[in-house]
C-alpha positions, 0 to 999 in steps of 0.5 A, a space after each residue: 514476463 520482463 523480470 527487471 519491470 518485475 523488480 521495479 514494481 518491487 523496489 517501488 512496494 518496499 519503498 511503499 513500505 518503508 514510507 508507511 513504517 516510517 509513517 512519513 505521509 509525505 514520502 507516502 505519498 510521492 508514491 503514488 499516481 495523481 489519479 490513485 484509488 484506494 479501495 479499503 475494506 474498511 471504508 468507502 473509495 479514496 479516489 485522488 492524493 488529497 484523500 488517500 492523503 486525509 486518510 493515512 492521515 487519520 490511520 498514523 494516529 496509531 503509528 501503524 507497522 505492516 509486514 508484507 508477504 508476496 504472494 505474486 509480482 507481474 509486470 508488463 508495458 508499464 504496469 504492475 502488480 503485486 499481490 501478498 499477505 499484510 499485517 498493519 499493528 499499532 497501538 490505539 491512541 486514547 489506552 495505549 492497547 495494541 490494534 491490527 489487522 490483517 487481510 490480502 491486498 493487491 497494488 497495482 503500478 504505473 509506470 510514468 513518463 519520467 519511468 517512477 513507478 507510482 501507486 494507482 490502484 490499491 484493494 484489499 480484503 480481510 479473508 479467512 486464509 490470511 496467516 502472515 
């Protein structure tokens, strides 16, 4: 395992977290590979940036914020992944109540020809052992 590559993947994830927490859809989408596959446990699979973008536009209605706790990160030969626990909170747009969820996620990044790490696979679930 190459620590420099792991740090690059962590940096790409940090950029994603910042864009998400700022609810900045354009910055967020710039971090995705054109072949992104997003497998959220609460909805059908989404493939490609336009489909993923629409899903996030809908999700941003609650002005979400995410906390993330890394459990593992590995990177080799142009591919890297990070797994961890997350907690998303937001505000329901109709009644102002707090909404949120916790879970575990694995995100896979692929290094493109320009050397940039882009998110190519994102999958989460809602196991009972998450404690973030």
